[in-house]
N, C-alpha and C positions, 0 to 999 in steps of 0.2 A: 285831855282830848285836843288834838290839833285843830285850831280855830281859824277859819278863813277871815280875810280882811272884809269881805262883803260878798254879795251874790250878784250874778248877772243872769237874768231870765231863769232864776231858780237854781242855777248852778253855782257852787261855791267858788270864790276867787281867792287864791292864796298868794301871799307876797314872798319876799326874800328875807333872809335872816342876816342882818348886818349890825354889828356892834350891840348885840343883845336886844335888838328891836326888829319887829316885823314891819317891813317897808314895801311900798309899791315902787315899781319902776318909774323913773322920771318920764320915760317915753310912753308909759302905760301900754307896753306891748305884752299881749297875753298869748299863751300857747295852750291848746287843748290837751287834756290828759284823758286817754280812753282806756277802758278795760279791755285787755286782749281777748277775754272769753267771749264777749258779745258786742264789742265795739261801743259800749255805753259810754257817754261822756261823763266822766267822774268829776272833773274840775277844770278850771282855768288857772294857769300859773303865770305870774309876772316873770318876764324875761329881763335879765339884767342889762342895763345900759352902761356906758362908760362911767356915769356918775356913781352907780352902785358898786361897780368894780373898784373904783378909786376909794370909795368909802370903806369897802371891805379891806383893801390893802392897808389903808391908813390905820384903821382900828386894830387890825391884826398885828401890825408892826408895833403899835403903842402897847397893846396888851401883852405881847410876847415878852417884853422886858420884865414886867411885874410878875407874870406867871412863871418865868424861869427862876425868879428869886423866891417863889412861894415854897414854904416849908413842905417837906415830904409828907408829914402827917396831915396837912391840909389837903394835899392832892389825894391821899388815900381816902380821906373822909368823903371827898367829892365822888370818888368812884364807888364807895360803899352806898352812898345815896343813890347814885345812878342805877346800880344793880337793883335796889328796891323799887325804884320808879319803873324800871322795865318789867319786873315781875308783877307789879300792880297793874300795869297796862298791857299785859301779855295778850289778851284777847283783841284789843284794839290794834296792836302791831300785826298780829296774825291776819286779821281781817283785811288790813290794808295791803299786806303782801299778796294775799289771795286775789284781791280785787285789782290791784295795780300791776303786778308783775306776773299774774297767772300761776303763782306758786300753789302747788297742791297742798291740801290741808296739813299733812304730816311734814312735808318739806318746809312749810312756813314755821311750824313749831321748832323744827330742827335748827333753823336759822336763829331763832330767839335763844334757844338753849346754848348754841355755840357762842353767841355774844355774851351771855352770862358767864360762861367759862372763860372767854377772852378777858373780860373785866377782872375776874378773879386772878387770872394769870398775870395781867399787867400790874395789878396791885402788888403782887409779889416782886415784880421786876423793879418797881419804883425805888426800893431800898437797895437794889443791887446795881445801880448805874454808877459804876466805879472805874477808876483807872488802876495804876499799879506803881509801886516803887521798883526801881531797877538799878543794877550795879553800874558803876562808872569807872573809867580808867583815869580819871583826873582827880588829883588829891583835893580833899576838902569839899568835893561837890556832892550834893544830894540831888538825885534825879528821879523824877516822877511824872506820871501822866494823869489826866482826869478828863471826863466827858462834859461837854456843855451843849445845851440845846442849840439848834441851828438858827431858830428865829421863827420865820413864817414858812409853812409847808403848804403846798398845793396838792389836793387830792382829787383826781378825776376818776369817777366811779362808774361801774357797769350796771346793767338792768337785771341780770339774771339772778343774783342774790343781793339785792340792793341794800338790805339791812346789814347782813353779815359782812359783805365786802367793803361797804363804806365804813362800818365800825372797825374793820381791820386796819384802816388808815387813821381814823380819828382817835381811837383809844390810845394806840402807841404814841402818836404824835403829841397828844396832850400829856400823857404819862411822862414822856421824856422832857417836858417843859416847854414845848413849842406852842405857838398858835397855828391854826390850820384854816384854810379856805377850801371848802368842798364844792365841787361842780358835779352834781348828780347826773345820771343819764337822762337824756331827753324823754326816754320812755317811762322813767319812774321818778319824777321830780318830787312827789309827795313823800316818798320814803326818805329822801334826804332832809326834807323839812321836818319830818317827824323826829329824826335824830336830833336836830337842833332843839326841838321842843322838849325832848327828854333831858338833854343836857341843861337846858334852861331851867326846867323844874328841879333838877338836882343842884342848881346853884352855881353853875360855871360862870366865872366873871365875864362881863361883856367884852367882845372882841376876840376872845380865845378861839371861838368857833364862829365862822361865817359860812353861810350857804348861798351860793350864787347859781341860779338856774338859767341856762342858756344853751345854745348849740355850741359844741366844742370849737367850731370854726369862728364863732362870734367872739369868744373870750380867749382863745389860745394865745394870740400874740400879746394881748394886753396883760395876761397873767404869766405865761411861761417865760417871757422875756423881760419882765419887770425885775429890777435889781433887788426889790424887797422880798421876792420869793427866793428862798435859799435851796429848796429841794422840791421835786415833783414825784409823786407816787401815783401810778396809773394802772388800772386794770381794764382791759378791753381788747379791741382788735389789733392785730399786728400792723395793719395799715395806719391806723391812728397813732399807735405807739411810735412808729417810725417817724412820723411828722413831729410828734412831741419831742422825741429824742433830738431831732435836728434843731428845734427851737431851744432846747436845754443846752445843746452844745454851743449855740451862738452866745448864750448868756453864761456859759461855763457853770451850769447848775448841776447839782447831784440829781440823778433820776433813777427810780426803781420802776421796772416794767414787768408786768405780768400779763401776757397776751394770749394768743390762740394756742390750740393744741390739736393733735391728731393721735391721741394716745393709743399705744399698742397693748393689748392683752395677749400674751404669748402662752399657748397651751402646749406643753411638751408631752412626749409620748407616755410618760409615767404619771401624768397629772390625774388627780381625782376629778373625774369627768363631771360628776354632779356639782361639785364645788366650783368648777370652771364655768359651768352653765349659769349658776347663780351669780357668780362674780361678773360675768359678761352681761347678764340681764340688768343688774343694778348699774353697772358702769355705763351702759348704753342708753338707758331710758330714764334715769333719775332726772327730774325737772325737764322732761321732754328732750333730753339730750343737750339742753342749753347750759352745759357745764364745760369749762375750759379743760377739765381733767377727764372728760368723757372718754371711755374706751371705744372709740368709733372704728377701730381696726382690731379684729380678733384673728390672730395668727395661730393656726392649728397644725400640729404635726400631721402629715399625710395619713398616718396609720389611724388617727382618730377623727379625721376631718368629716367624714360622712355621718358617723353616729353623733358627733358633736352638733353638726348642723341640724339633724333631725330633732334632737332634744332641745336645742336652743330655739328653734322655730316653734316648737310646741309651747315652750315657756313664754316666748314673746307674744304669741297669739292669745295668751291668757292674761297679759298685762292690762289692767283696767284703764281705759281711756274715758275721760268724762269731765264734767265741771269741776274746777279746782276746789270748790267749797265742800265737796263730798268727801267724807273721811277715807273711803277706800280707793280714791282716785290716785293713780300713779302718774299717768301722762295726761297733762292738761293742755291748755292752748299754747301755741307758740306766741311770742311777744307781738308779732305782727303778721298779717295775712300774706304779705309779700314774701316772707321767709318760706312759706309753704310752696309757693311757685318756684322759688330758687332751688329748694331741695328736689322738687319734682323734675326740674330741669337737669339736675345732677343725675338723677335716676334714669331719666330718658336717655341721656348721653351714654350712661353705663350700659344700659340694655342694648342700645344700638351697636355697641362694640363687643357684645357677647356676655355681659353679666346676666345672672338669673335672679329674679326677685323671688326669694323663698317665702316671704310673707310681707304684708303691708304694701307700701308703695303708693297709697292713696291718702287723700285728706278730705275732710268735710269742714268747711269754714276754716278756723285756725287750728283744728285738731288733726294732727298728722298721725296716722296709724304706725305703731312700732314696726319697723322695717328691717329685714335682714336680706342682704345681697351676698351672693356667692359668685365665684369666677370673676372677681374684680381684678383688673390688670392696670399697669402703670400708664397706659394710654388713655385712661378714663379720668375725667375731672374729679370724681369723688375719691379716687385713690389719693389725690394730693390736697384737695380743698377741704377746709373745715365746713361741715354741714350745719352745725349748731341746731340739730334737730334729732328726733328719735330714729336715727338711721345708723346701721353698723354694717361694715364689710367684713366678710369672713374670707381670709386668705389661707391658701394651702402652703405649708412649708415642707420641703423635702427632708430636712434634717435639722439638727440644732443650729448649725452654722447658717443655714438658709433662713431659719427663724430670726436669728439676730440681724441678718442682712435686711430682711423685710421690716423688722422693727425700727431700724435706723434709716430706712429709705423714706424720709420725710424731712421737710424743712423745719418742722416743729420739734420740741423736746421738753415738754412739761412733765407729764406723769406717765409711767409705764407700770405694767404688772406682769408677773410670770407665775404660772401654775406648774409646779413640779414637786416631786418628793425627793429629788436628788440635790443634796446640799452643794455639791461641786458645781452643778449647772446653775443653781440659784445664785451662787456667788459670782460665777462667770458672767451671768446676765446683769447682775447688780453693778459690776464693774464696767461693763462694756456697752450697755444700752445708753444711747445719747439722750439722757433725760435728767432733769433736776431732781426727780423723785422716782424711786423704784420700789414696788411693793411685791413681796413674795407671797404667793397663795392668798391674794386679796384682790380687790377691785382697783382699777386705776384711780377711782375717786376716794381720796382719803385726805383728811386735814385735821390738825389739832392746833390750838392757839399758840403753843410754845415751840413748834417745830420750824425748821428753815424751809419755808414754802417758796418755791420759785422754779424757773426753768432755764433752759439753754437754747441756743440757736434762735429761731424766730419766735420762740415762746417767751423771750425776754431775758432779763438779768437783774441781779439783786435778790434779796430774800426778805420775806415777811414772816412775822411770828416771834413772840417772846423777845429774848435778848437780841435776836437778829434784826427786828424792827427798831429796837433801841439803838443799835449800832448804825443803822441806816439814817436815823433821825437825830443823831448827835455828832458833834465834832470832837475828835480826840486831840487834846492839847498836851504838848510836852513842856515841862517846867523844870528848871534847875535852880538850886540855891548854892551859892558859894559860901561856905562857913568860915573860910579864912580869906586870905588875899589871893586873888587869881593871878597867875603868872602868864606872861605873853612873850612870844619870841622877839617882839620889837615894840 
């Protein structure tokens, strides 16, 4: 059980995790952590000062050297223990995700199951971190390559799936032999601290994982530009990602960015309509639409548009909205009340320019009703802006070429999906949609721990998952051996 340092007026106060110890901020600056469902004050969390940041950097750099030299079998054993710790504390993790991030009951369990699968995947990858031998044109030379850990990695994590998406950074970094410093979202600080507690119980050596809670603006220059940080991995908004990329460029650091999305679900004229409606519903409303892969644009062939809208609206109106702890809830609270006002503003702008609200469009407290808009056009904010809420725009495509044009008419390029029974059209869209991931006859929301997850355009660059994470978090070194005497031209 994650234990607080103390209490303040009956509210638990949590510290930072530095060098295997739970510590308070030297400046004793506390930030409140509220439940998005009812705004209940859950906890106070210490915010890192320059002292804790320096301590985390120092301990991570020191620990990285020993961890890199640790035997593969020892690393595997650590992850086997971690898996058992997570399974034993499954209910605790689920309850924290529900309470702190507003995750619905089943979505929280899905996060945990994914992480267990992720750990099993990375255990398999640990023994496959390899280079290669290669031919050479020089007599007596043996030429080969191998991979080495980078050293210290910085992970900056989001609020929407705080357990899963933080573990997608920590587990591969540690498996590859690095130390890592995690900066959780300001909205979900306890989820990051819980991950440290799980690793601590599993026996991870001090310093290999450090957790620093603070606003990105407070820690960004101190961490992103420090020479001890060798790579940055970020999931979050495009605006923040761009700022981090600028800082990484100044320090010539490797960076992986997984940012926003405006995912298209394309429904062609030969699509299975029922399957398309189900895919659209799942892609639009999972976790209140607070998913970077969300299918927030459904592009439907004109011949199916009206009947699709009718069936989609019927299904959307039956999506269960309610408290996240209830097992049948699909749409729970948005992470903050201000997000509801932001989405309402997008809808108001769209309606003023001719869009039609087919259902939803209202909210009560932090609960936004599943919303379907039609007649959305490029002059509307919602056509271009990410909503990060349970709102979807249905667009009419005149033909296949027009559907592709609409799919690509966005600054984002993370995930896309196409509903069709025509193999030629499926392959055409797979090749030509500007997205890092394309799913045929499925939702835009899809992920597995071993696949190359990532986007293009304003959705980012670099890939996470399996060996792709290992490649991002290691350095490839070329080595030659001269078995005889080398000859030189002078």
